[in-house]
Residue frames as qw, qx, qy, qz and C-alpha x, y, z in Angstrom:
[[0.697, -0.228, -0.639, -0.233, 7.81, 42.81, -97.89],
 [0.484, -0.631, 0.307, -0.523, 6.66, 42.72, -94.20],
 [0.213, 0.278, -0.919, 0.181, 8.37, 40.04, -92.11],
 [0.695, -0.359, -0.523, -0.338, 6.05, 37.35, -90.86],
 [0.495, -0.627, 0.399, -0.451, 5.54, 37.02, -87.11],
 [0.345, 0.256, -0.896, 0.113, 7.34, 34.11, -85.62],
 [0.656, -0.428, -0.601, -0.163, 5.43, 31.57, -83.49],
 [0.509, -0.226, -0.509, 0.656, 7.47, 32.67, -80.46],
 [0.004, -0.060, 0.069, -0.996, 6.48, 36.34, -80.87],
 [0.515, -0.338, -0.439, -0.654, 2.83, 35.40, -81.37],
 [0.662, -0.352, -0.642, 0.162, 2.97, 33.26, -78.20],
 [0.326, -0.125, -0.378, 0.858, 4.46, 36.14, -76.19],
 [0.234, -0.196, -0.161, -0.939, 1.67, 38.46, -77.37],
 [0.635, -0.377, -0.573, -0.357, -1.03, 35.97, -76.33],
 [0.587, -0.285, -0.584, 0.483, 0.56, 35.57, -72.89],
 [0.127, 0.005, -0.182, 0.975, 0.62, 39.36, -72.45],
 [0.425, -0.303, -0.349, -0.778, -3.05, 39.65, -73.39],
 [0.694, -0.391, -0.601, -0.058, -4.03, 36.96, -70.91],
 [0.477, -0.163, -0.466, 0.727, -1.89, 38.59, -68.21],
 [0.094, -0.157, -0.002, -0.983, -3.60, 41.94, -68.73],
 [0.602, -0.353, -0.434, -0.570, -7.06, 40.35, -68.53],
 [0.689, -0.293, -0.614, 0.250, -6.09, 38.35, -65.43],
 [0.294, -0.053, -0.353, 0.887, -4.78, 41.47, -63.67],
 [0.297, -0.232, -0.161, -0.912, -7.92, 43.44, -64.56],
 [0.689, -0.358, -0.546, -0.314, -10.16, 40.65, -63.29],
 [0.597, -0.209, -0.577, 0.518, -8.15, 40.39, -60.10],
 [0.090, 0.028, -0.212, 0.973, -8.41, 44.13, -59.42],
 [0.457, -0.276, -0.320, -0.783, -12.13, 44.17, -60.21],
 [0.750, -0.342, -0.542, -0.166, -12.87, 41.27, -57.89],
 [0.546, -0.105, -0.527, 0.643, -10.69, 42.49, -55.02],
 [0.265, -0.823, -0.191, -0.466, -12.59, 44.67, -52.52],
 [0.256, 0.383, -0.583, 0.669, -10.63, 46.17, -49.69],
 [0.488, -0.491, -0.703, 0.163, -11.77, 45.06, -46.23],
 [0.219, -0.884, -0.062, -0.408, -13.00, 47.78, -43.87],
 [0.235, 0.431, -0.624, 0.608, -10.58, 48.83, -41.15],
 [0.315, -0.322, -0.814, 0.367, -11.41, 47.80, -37.56],
 [0.062, 0.291, 0.292, -0.909, -12.68, 51.34, -36.96],
 [0.421, 0.108, -0.389, -0.812, -14.90, 51.34, -40.06],
 [0.449, -0.151, -0.867, -0.153, -16.13, 47.81, -39.30],
 [0.158, -0.311, -0.710, 0.612, -17.11, 48.82, -35.76],
 [0.240, 0.273, 0.069, -0.929, -19.03, 51.86, -36.98],
 [0.486, 0.059, -0.609, -0.623, -20.78, 49.77, -39.63],
 [0.356, -0.176, -0.908, 0.130, -21.57, 46.99, -37.13],
 [0.022, 0.335, 0.552, -0.763, -23.21, 49.45, -34.74],
 [0.373, 0.246, -0.199, -0.872, -25.17, 50.99, -37.62],
 [0.450, -0.012, -0.811, -0.374, -26.30, 47.54, -38.79],
 [0.209, -0.264, -0.858, 0.388, -27.45, 46.56, -35.30],
 [0.159, 0.381, 0.339, -0.846, -29.44, 49.78, -34.92],
 [0.403, 0.229, -0.421, -0.780, -30.87, 49.61, -38.44],
 [0.322, -0.098, -0.932, -0.134, -32.01, 46.04, -37.77],
 [0.453, -0.476, -0.057, -0.752, -34.15, 47.58, -35.01],
 [0.832, -0.409, 0.138, -0.347, -34.51, 44.39, -32.95],
 [0.471, 0.396, -0.773, 0.154, -32.32, 41.66, -31.47],
 [0.851, -0.454, -0.246, -0.098, -32.50, 38.90, -28.88],
 [0.029, 0.737, -0.543, 0.402, -30.11, 39.28, -25.92],
 [0.918, -0.319, -0.226, 0.066, -28.41, 36.61, -23.80],
 [0.278, 0.718, -0.422, 0.480, -25.70, 37.58, -21.36],
 [0.770, -0.435, -0.363, 0.294, -23.74, 36.90, -18.23],
 [0.144, 0.783, -0.208, 0.569, -22.03, 39.35, -15.95],
 [0.684, -0.348, -0.475, 0.431, -20.36, 39.90, -12.62],
 [0.083, -0.857, 0.080, -0.503, -19.97, 42.70, -10.09],
 [0.727, -0.229, -0.436, 0.478, -17.37, 42.85, -7.32],
 [0.128, -0.882, 0.009, -0.454, -17.24, 45.59, -4.69],
 [0.656, -0.160, -0.444, 0.589, -14.57, 46.33, -2.10],
 [0.166, -0.868, -0.150, -0.443, -15.44, 49.06, 0.38],
 [0.056, 0.568, -0.539, 0.619, -13.85, 50.74, 3.38],
 [0.595, -0.369, 0.475, -0.532, -13.90, 48.87, 6.67],
 [0.196, -0.215, 0.955, 0.062, -13.31, 45.53, 4.96],
 [0.648, 0.393, 0.479, -0.443, -16.82, 45.26, 3.54],
 [0.155, 0.376, -0.696, -0.592, -16.86, 43.41, 0.21],
 [0.699, 0.236, 0.629, -0.246, -19.06, 41.19, -1.86],
 [0.142, 0.331, -0.661, -0.659, -19.34, 39.83, -5.39],
 [0.651, 0.288, 0.635, -0.300, -21.96, 38.08, -7.45],
 [0.088, -0.073, 0.741, 0.662, -22.71, 36.86, -10.94],
 [0.519, 0.434, 0.401, -0.618, -25.88, 37.26, -12.94],
 [0.287, 0.181, 0.798, 0.498, -27.58, 36.08, -16.11],
 [0.352, 0.508, 0.217, -0.756, -29.94, 38.04, -18.30],
 [0.243, 0.195, 0.822, 0.477, -32.05, 37.29, -21.33],
 [0.275, 0.678, 0.448, -0.513, -34.61, 39.21, -23.32],
 [0.498, 0.573, 0.467, 0.453, -35.33, 41.28, -26.39],
 [0.211, -0.521, -0.026, 0.827, -34.27, 44.76, -27.44],
 [0.419, 0.782, 0.405, 0.222, -35.72, 47.33, -29.77],
 [0.509, -0.148, 0.041, 0.847, -32.93, 49.70, -30.69],
 [0.436, 0.494, -0.503, 0.559, -32.00, 52.29, -29.73],
 [0.090, -0.350, 0.520, -0.774, -33.60, 52.58, -26.27],
 [0.786, -0.211, 0.084, -0.576, -36.11, 49.82, -25.46],
 [0.386, 0.245, -0.887, 0.066, -35.49, 46.42, -23.87],
 [0.803, -0.374, 0.064, -0.459, -37.36, 43.80, -21.88],
 [0.468, 0.395, -0.764, 0.201, -35.16, 41.44, -19.85],
 [0.848, -0.496, -0.124, -0.140, -35.18, 38.88, -17.09],
 [0.210, 0.662, -0.609, 0.383, -32.24, 39.01, -14.68],
 [0.903, -0.357, -0.236, -0.037, -31.27, 36.11, -12.42],
 [0.262, 0.618, -0.552, 0.494, -28.70, 36.44, -9.63],
 [0.788, -0.465, -0.385, 0.122, -27.65, 34.92, -6.31],
 [0.250, 0.566, -0.324, 0.716, -26.18, 37.28, -3.70],
 [0.203, -0.379, 0.547, -0.719, -25.67, 37.29, 0.07],
 [0.162, 0.055, 0.952, -0.255, -27.34, 33.91, 0.37],
 [0.491, 0.517, 0.457, -0.532, -30.46, 35.00, -1.52],
 [0.356, 0.190, 0.717, 0.569, -31.64, 34.31, -5.05],
 [0.258, 0.580, 0.165, -0.755, -33.29, 36.98, -7.16],
 [0.346, 0.323, 0.743, 0.473, -35.28, 36.70, -10.36],
 [0.065, 0.633, 0.218, -0.740, -36.18, 40.15, -11.63],
 [0.460, 0.598, 0.539, 0.374, -38.04, 41.35, -14.72],
 [0.185, -0.571, 0.000, 0.800, -36.93, 44.73, -16.05],
 [0.479, 0.722, 0.428, 0.255, -37.99, 47.08, -18.82],
 [0.289, -0.394, 0.116, 0.864, -35.90, 49.90, -20.26],
 [0.309, 0.711, 0.593, 0.216, -38.07, 52.36, -22.14],
 [0.244, 0.811, 0.142, 0.513, -36.86, 55.63, -23.64],
 [0.204, 0.544, -0.420, 0.697, -34.35, 56.38, -20.88],
 [0.590, -0.455, 0.305, -0.593, -36.49, 55.12, -18.00],
 [0.303, 0.181, -0.930, 0.105, -35.99, 51.89, -16.03],
 [0.728, -0.296, 0.037, -0.618, -38.79, 49.79, -14.58],
 [0.158, 0.238, -0.938, 0.197, -38.49, 46.77, -12.28],
 [0.716, -0.315, -0.401, -0.477, -41.13, 44.21, -11.35],
 [0.394, -0.479, 0.628, -0.471, -41.34, 43.28, -7.68],
 [0.385, 0.121, -0.900, -0.164, -41.00, 39.46, -7.58],
 [0.009, 0.196, 0.853, -0.483, -43.25, 39.25, -4.49],
 [0.332, 0.501, 0.410, -0.686, -46.10, 41.62, -5.30],
 [0.498, 0.396, 0.670, 0.382, -45.86, 41.43, -9.08],
 [0.135, 0.947, 0.240, -0.163, -46.18, 45.22, -9.25],
 [0.636, 0.434, 0.068, 0.634, -44.00, 47.43, -11.43],
 [0.305, -0.870, -0.103, 0.373, -42.01, 50.36, -10.09],
 [0.512, 0.811, -0.084, 0.271, -39.88, 53.00, -11.78],
 [0.766, -0.136, -0.195, 0.597, -36.18, 53.10, -10.93],
 [0.253, -0.851, -0.104, 0.448, -34.52, 56.18, -9.51],
 [0.615, 0.749, 0.014, 0.248, -32.09, 56.46, -12.43],
 [0.160, -0.904, 0.373, -0.131, -29.17, 57.09, -10.04],
 [0.887, -0.289, 0.343, 0.110, -27.46, 53.72, -10.14],
 [0.085, 0.740, -0.579, -0.331, -23.95, 53.81, -11.58],
 [0.426, -0.122, 0.891, 0.101, -24.04, 50.02, -11.90],
 [0.574, 0.572, 0.565, -0.155, -27.15, 50.10, -14.06],
 [0.311, 0.874, -0.157, -0.340, -25.62, 52.75, -16.27],
 [0.059, -0.599, 0.757, 0.255, -22.42, 50.80, -16.95],
 [0.342, -0.010, 0.939, 0.033, -24.15, 47.44, -17.34],
 [0.583, 0.551, 0.228, -0.552, -26.81, 48.71, -19.75],
 [0.644, 0.060, 0.665, 0.374, -26.55, 46.37, -22.79],
 [0.428, 0.795, 0.374, 0.213, -27.97, 49.05, -25.08],
 [0.116, -0.979, 0.122, 0.119, -25.87, 51.91, -23.74],
 [0.612, -0.448, 0.522, 0.391, -22.69, 49.93, -24.38],
 [0.580, 0.393, 0.547, 0.459, -23.41, 49.94, -28.13],
 [0.060, 0.977, 0.109, -0.171, -22.24, 53.51, -28.58],
 [0.755, 0.445, -0.014, 0.482, -19.46, 54.41, -31.02],
 [0.018, 0.874, -0.175, 0.452, -18.58, 57.55, -29.06],
 [0.683, -0.645, 0.317, -0.130, -17.33, 55.40, -26.14],
 [0.940, 0.021, 0.261, 0.221, -15.05, 53.24, -28.31],
 [0.233, 0.899, -0.358, -0.094, -11.46, 54.07, -29.35],
 [0.095, -0.605, 0.789, 0.051, -8.11, 52.43, -30.17],
 [0.912, 0.126, 0.236, -0.312, -9.71, 49.48, -31.97],
 [0.072, 0.526, -0.812, -0.241, -7.51, 46.57, -33.09],
 [0.877, 0.079, -0.306, -0.361, -8.28, 43.18, -34.61],
 [0.549, -0.496, 0.650, -0.175, -7.44, 40.10, -32.50],
 [0.230, -0.100, 0.935, 0.251, -8.40, 37.09, -34.61],
 [0.524, 0.107, -0.361, -0.764, -11.20, 35.62, -36.77],
 [0.211, -0.003, 0.950, -0.230, -13.07, 32.91, -34.88],
 [0.325, -0.306, -0.707, -0.549, -16.37, 31.29, -35.81],
 [0.275, 0.048, 0.577, -0.768, -19.45, 32.13, -33.76],
 [0.668, 0.327, 0.503, -0.440, -22.43, 29.82, -34.27],
 [0.725, 0.250, 0.579, 0.278, -20.80, 28.45, -37.43],
 [0.416, 0.855, 0.180, 0.254, -20.18, 31.84, -39.08],
 [0.656, 0.066, -0.135, 0.740, -16.84, 33.60, -39.32],
 [0.178, -0.961, -0.213, 0.023, -16.35, 36.83, -37.42],
 [0.441, 0.522, -0.297, 0.667, -13.73, 39.51, -36.94],
 [0.625, -0.626, -0.390, 0.256, -12.86, 39.73, -33.26],
 [0.245, 0.692, -0.097, 0.673, -11.93, 43.29, -32.23],
 [0.549, -0.498, -0.453, 0.496, -10.59, 44.77, -29.00],
 [0.131, 0.730, 0.112, 0.661, -10.93, 48.41, -27.94],
 [0.269, -0.134, -0.516, 0.802, -10.40, 50.90, -25.13],
 [0.086, -0.808, -0.581, -0.046, -13.35, 52.73, -23.64],
 [0.163, 0.588, -0.043, 0.791, -13.28, 56.52, -23.61],
 [0.437, -0.368, -0.667, 0.478, -12.97, 56.99, -19.84],
 [0.001, 0.063, 0.121, -0.991, -13.66, 60.74, -19.99],
 [0.501, -0.164, -0.388, -0.756, -17.08, 60.13, -21.54],
 [0.586, -0.259, -0.766, 0.047, -17.60, 57.17, -19.23],
 [0.270, -0.229, -0.537, 0.766, -17.07, 59.37, -16.16],
 [0.238, -0.010, -0.080, -0.968, -19.38, 62.04, -17.57],
 [0.586, -0.213, -0.606, -0.495, -22.07, 59.41, -18.06],
 [0.534, -0.275, -0.730, 0.325, -21.63, 57.96, -14.58],
 [0.125, -0.176, -0.370, 0.903, -21.73, 61.38, -12.92],
 [0.374, -0.095, -0.293, -0.875, -24.78, 62.31, -14.95],
 [0.613, -0.279, -0.703, -0.229, -26.54, 59.13, -13.80],
 [0.404, -0.230, -0.654, 0.597, -25.68, 59.98, -10.19],
 [0.137, -0.813, -0.414, -0.385, -27.65, 63.22, -10.46],
 [0.171, -0.803, 0.203, -0.533, -27.56, 65.24, -7.27],
 [0.900, -0.391, -0.170, 0.087, -26.20, 62.41, -5.10],
 [0.356, -0.860, 0.351, 0.107, -22.93, 62.63, -3.16],
 [0.932, 0.104, 0.224, 0.265, -21.12, 60.26, -5.47],
 [0.046, 0.855, -0.432, -0.283, -17.57, 61.17, -6.42],
 [0.946, 0.177, 0.261, 0.081, -16.44, 58.78, -9.16],
 [0.066, 0.844, -0.485, -0.220, -12.86, 58.57, -10.36],
 [0.221, -0.441, 0.853, 0.168, -10.21, 56.32, -11.89],
 [0.830, 0.333, 0.275, -0.353, -12.58, 54.83, -14.46],
 [0.061, -0.435, 0.804, 0.401, -10.99, 52.19, -16.67],
 [0.778, 0.307, 0.388, -0.387, -12.73, 50.24, -19.37],
 [0.022, -0.326, 0.805, 0.495, -11.99, 47.78, -22.15],
 [0.752, 0.299, 0.319, -0.493, -14.23, 45.96, -24.57],
 [0.219, -0.166, 0.861, 0.428, -14.33, 43.36, -27.28],
 [0.650, 0.407, 0.080, -0.636, -16.62, 42.94, -30.27],
 [0.407, 0.003, 0.861, 0.306, -17.32, 39.98, -32.55],
 [0.466, 0.554, 0.002, -0.690, -18.73, 41.11, -35.90],
 [0.784, 0.244, 0.564, 0.083, -19.83, 38.67, -38.61],
 [0.246, -0.318, 0.518, 0.755, -17.92, 38.99, -41.86],
 [0.192, 0.337, 0.803, 0.453, -20.79, 38.02, -44.17],
 [0.067, -0.772, -0.534, -0.339, -23.38, 40.58, -43.00],
 [0.203, 0.434, -0.238, 0.844, -21.51, 42.93, -40.63],
 [0.599, -0.641, -0.228, -0.422, -23.76, 42.20, -37.65],
 [0.080, -0.510, 0.681, -0.520, -22.49, 42.38, -34.07],
 [0.778, -0.203, -0.552, -0.221, -23.05, 38.99, -32.41],
 [0.739, -0.455, -0.376, 0.324, -21.15, 39.44, -29.15],
 [0.117, 0.776, -0.223, 0.578, -19.77, 42.21, -26.95],
 [0.731, -0.371, -0.425, 0.384, -17.65, 41.85, -23.81],
 [0.012, 0.816, -0.099, 0.570, -17.26, 44.92, -21.58],
 [0.694, -0.341, -0.444, 0.453, -15.06, 45.24, -18.48],
 [0.015, -0.791, 0.010, -0.612, -15.14, 48.35, -16.29],
 [0.592, -0.374, -0.504, 0.506, -13.60, 49.39, -12.99],
 [0.027, -0.758, -0.047, -0.650, -14.23, 52.60, -11.02],
 [0.342, -0.166, -0.616, 0.690, -13.48, 54.12, -7.63],
 [0.249, -0.672, -0.364, -0.595, -16.28, 55.94, -5.85],
 [0.198, -0.037, -0.609, 0.767, -16.62, 57.86, -2.61],
 [0.386, 0.209, 0.365, -0.821, -19.95, 58.35, -0.90],
 [0.163, -0.014, -0.853, -0.495, -21.34, 55.56, -3.07],
 [0.427, 0.284, 0.581, -0.632, -25.11, 55.89, -2.99],
 [0.670, 0.465, -0.069, -0.574, -27.85, 54.87, -5.35],
 [0.107, -0.347, 0.909, 0.206, -26.20, 51.49, -5.83],
 [0.735, 0.162, -0.062, -0.655, -29.66, 49.95, -6.12],
 [0.513, 0.196, -0.833, -0.059, -28.61, 46.38, -5.33],
 [0.779, -0.485, -0.259, -0.302, -30.51, 44.05, -2.97],
 [0.865, -0.368, -0.220, 0.261, -28.95, 43.60, 0.46],
 [0.538, 0.231, -0.143, 0.798, -26.59, 46.60, 0.29],
 [0.225, -0.588, -0.395, 0.669, -26.48, 49.62, 2.57],
 [0.309, 0.893, 0.326, -0.013, -27.95, 52.89, 1.24],
 [0.201, 0.926, -0.302, 0.102, -24.54, 54.57, 1.49],
 [0.957, -0.044, -0.135, 0.253, -21.50, 52.31, 1.35],
 [0.372, -0.831, 0.241, 0.337, -18.84, 55.02, 1.44],
 [0.166, 0.713, -0.593, -0.335, -15.52, 54.76, -0.38],
 [0.830, 0.043, 0.554, -0.052, -15.38, 51.69, -2.59],
 [0.066, 0.430, -0.699, -0.567, -13.94, 50.14, -5.72],
 [0.790, 0.312, 0.365, -0.381, -16.16, 48.43, -8.26],
 [0.050, -0.315, 0.811, 0.491, -15.22, 45.91, -10.94],
 [0.684, 0.375, 0.396, -0.485, -17.91, 44.95, -13.45],
 [0.063, -0.223, 0.801, 0.552, -18.13, 42.82, -16.57],
 [0.681, 0.395, 0.349, -0.509, -20.88, 42.05, -19.06],
 [0.155, -0.183, 0.846, 0.476, -20.66, 39.43, -21.81],
 [0.564, 0.449, 0.336, -0.606, -23.61, 39.93, -24.15],
 [0.280, 0.042, 0.827, 0.485, -24.65, 37.92, -27.21],
 [0.446, 0.428, 0.042, -0.785, -26.95, 39.29, -29.91],
 [0.211, 0.079, 0.921, 0.319, -29.02, 37.03, -32.15],
 [0.206, 0.629, 0.748, 0.054, -32.18, 36.97, -34.28],
 [0.117, -0.320, 0.069, 0.937, -31.38, 40.41, -35.67],
 [0.267, 0.087, -0.369, -0.886, -34.38, 42.15, -37.22],
 [0.246, -0.302, -0.908, -0.154, -36.94, 39.52, -36.19],
 [0.410, -0.584, -0.235, -0.660, -40.36, 40.50, -34.89],
 [0.276, -0.057, -0.764, 0.580, -40.66, 40.79, -31.09],
 [0.209, -0.746, -0.630, 0.047, -43.60, 41.59, -28.77],
 [0.096, 0.803, 0.053, 0.586, -44.09, 45.34, -28.45],
 [0.524, -0.206, -0.482, 0.671, -42.08, 46.91, -25.62],
 [0.163, -0.756, -0.206, -0.600, -43.99, 49.59, -23.69],
 [0.046, -0.364, 0.572, -0.734, -43.73, 51.24, -20.28],
 [0.337, -0.306, -0.889, 0.048, -45.54, 49.01, -17.74],
 [0.408, -0.741, -0.247, -0.472, -48.46, 50.14, -15.53],
 [0.239, 0.356, -0.618, 0.659, -47.04, 51.36, -12.21],
 [0.395, -0.456, -0.751, 0.269, -48.24, 50.49, -8.70],
 [0.129, -0.619, -0.085, -0.770, -50.40, 53.22, -7.16]]
């Protein structure tokens, strides 16, 4: 005759069954978070795949040159971007006692600026190291980003983000700066760069990027800033750009190359 199960043994069996189901449910519902590196790559992909975004940013540039010449200024910019290489922005700045309000278009690697007095568009020379570093689209490039770590998880516009910090690849940065200088006499060295990203947890979209860069340059030409000499000589530059991205994927007016003054 088979011994009957005791209430205690039956209770233990039920507990074990529930424990197994609870563990299985926990494992099924637990998805591992992406690493900071994977999150950054996904955030950049999401921004590019969204195709469009609205931009709002602030920045600063400080220059110290030989002979005691120095100046600094801050600027604001706002506009729309069509990833990967089109943007229409308005830039406002005050420098050397003058105020500037400039409309710019970046279109497939070319830069265009609207003269605030004549209202005519002109094409940039493409030799400005400042423009290259402060390009809000060029900064969203995974190949320039390394040593990524998570800082904290603040809310941005009411939505939780993962705040990341990274080092810029200075070798690639120098290559890009020298390439932008073309055949000029610029000799750029000692490039240092850091950056920060805020990426939303719920949809993986980049909503903010802060970039800080410093470089030394000798024979600094092609600076392309109002009120500066055509060749400043040996100088140190410190630059920062704090850019916010919003309205990802929304329709924007078509961005095209403007008609140029003849």
